[in-house]
N, C-alpha and C positions, 0 to 999 in steps of 0.2 A: 292831410291827418301827420303827417313827418313831425307837424312842428312841435309835436303834444310828446313824442320820442323820447327826448331829453328831456320835459318834465316830469316824465312817468318813472323816466331810469332812477329821478335822483329822488323822489317820494319811495319810490322803492327801496333806493339806498338807507335813506332813513326812516323808513320802519323798523326794515330788516336790520339796520345795522346801530340803530337807539340802543338796543338793549345789549350788547355787546358792548355798547361802551365800557363800560364798568368795567368789567370783568377784561380789559388789559392786563393789571399786574399779574395774575396768577400768568398769563397765556393757554391756562387751561381750563376749558369752561367744563368738564369731568370734577374738577376738586369742588367744585359752587357744594355746598350742601344741602339738601331739600329736605325741608323739616315735615315732620312725621302729625297728623292731625292727631287728638284724641281718637275721634269714633273709630279714624280706621288703624287706631295700635287696637283701642276696642275690641273689634270685627279681629285684627288679625290675630290677636291672642284667645278667642274664644274660637275661629279654624282652629289652630293648635292644638290647642284643648278638643277639640273635637279629634282631630286626629288622631290623636294619640290612645293607644287599644287598652291601656293600662287604668283609665277616667271617666270616668259619666259628666258631660257637661252639663247634664240637665242638672246635675247640683249644684252647679258653680256660677256662680257668680259673678263677672268683672266691668269693674270702673277704673274709668283713667282720670285722671287729672291733670294735665301741663307733664304727661309722660309718664308720671309715675302711676301706674294697675296695682289697683287693690281688688286682691281675689277673697270669697266669701263664697261661705256653703258648708257640705255639710260630703267627705269622704272616705270609704272605709277604715285608712290602714294609713301610719305616720308617712311610711315609703311615699302614700300619694300626695300629701300636702308637701313634700319637699321635688315630686313628678310635678306638678302642676307647677310652681314656682319655675324653675325652672324651663319646664314648655316658653312660659309665661316673655322670658328674658330672651328668650329666640327671637323676638319678633322686635322686627328693627322698629325705630325708636320710643323702645321700653329706655327707665330710666333707670327705674326702682320695680321688686317688686314687694308693696303689701298685702304678707299671707297672712291673713285672717280664715283662715281653710279652718271646721273642728273636724273631728272622728263621730262619726254616729256611732 
């Protein structure tokens, strides 16, 4: 069984080392950016709005396309319009916010 040990070690090195081969130029694996998909951004914005004590999440619809978040629906005040946009901007991956919220 010992004749397989070098082959397994080589295979493990290729599997584990292969993805790292292209990262040698930066020297820092943490420097690579991670793209957040639109579905994850939408969920994050909805959760952030739900956590806000000033907003009613049921009255705000969230849609995301290519990192651009669109807020639509109804809120009670102009302050709520601004708060919703501000809350949405805090979510990782949001590039910009299109605020189409209306007053009730």
